C-alpha positions, 0 to 999 in steps of 0.5 A: 653453869651456875656462873657466867664465864665470859671469854673472848669469842673467835669472830670478834678477833677476826678482820671483817673480810676474813673468809671464816668471819663471813662464814660465821656471820652466815652461820649466825643468820641460820642460828638466829632463824632457828631460834626465832630471834628476829621473828620475836623481836619483830613482834615485840616491836609491834607491840610498842607502837608508841616507840617509833625510834630505836637503837640496835647495839651490836647491830653487826651486819644489819640483819635485823634491820632488814627485817623490820618495817615501820620503825626507824632504827639507829645501828651501833657497832664496830663494824662499818655501815652495811650496804643493806642498811636503809639510807634514812637510818643512822649508823654509829661506827665505833665504841658503844660507851663513847656513843652513849656518852655523846647521845642526847639523853632527852630523846625519849621515848626511845627503845633499845634493841640487843640480840646476841650482844650483851653476853660479850660484857663482863658485870662492870661494863653491864653496870655501866651500860645499865646506867646509860639505859636508865637515863636514855631509854623507855623500852628494852627489847633483848635476846641472848643466849640462855645459860643452861646445861641443856642448851650447851648440849643441844648446840652440837646439833648445829655443828654439822652445819657451821664452821669452826668458829661458830662451833667454838663461839656457840659454846662460849656464848651459852657460858656467858649467857643469862639466867632469869633474873640475872640481866636486870640485876647486872644492868642495875635497872631502876624501880621504874622498869616493869620487866618481863623475862622468858626462856625459850625452848630453843635456848634464847633468854628473852627480856622486854622491859618498859617504864611504868 
């Protein structure tokens, strides 16, 4: 699995209220819980007390927002605002790049969150996204699939507990995931960033970055 292969995931093509999509989003909560993604992100937020305002791209059904206290998060997604999303937190429904183009770049210090989201993008889109990040953010907390063959094999452990959509999308996600060193380069992060990357035993590629 040396090269990233980005393939459309089934969940992305299903209507929001499709029963298979509803089940698959529930499956994702299970996967995030087992991988410890939400717990890891919450720890990173506590380590950045100077950042009180965050933007979560690919916020989906708002699962991360339910678990975060003491910070303000703006959600960005094609999905409509979840009922559970705190009323005093903003939500942008629509195109990610359209959101960045209209966002005030002078709003630092602000952090960016992404959980199992950036692997959906091809290299050219990641580079455009990285341009906006360089202009508009001061801290990054990102968790994505780690693209190693062992994790593709281990994903089969989940198959008895998830539906066919999730089974397909898990394998596709790992194939589109990241190895250490790839994401900072793909985003084109400039020299002002201090970057820390890890790969967890359960298949999560994790990156934190902050401006020096």
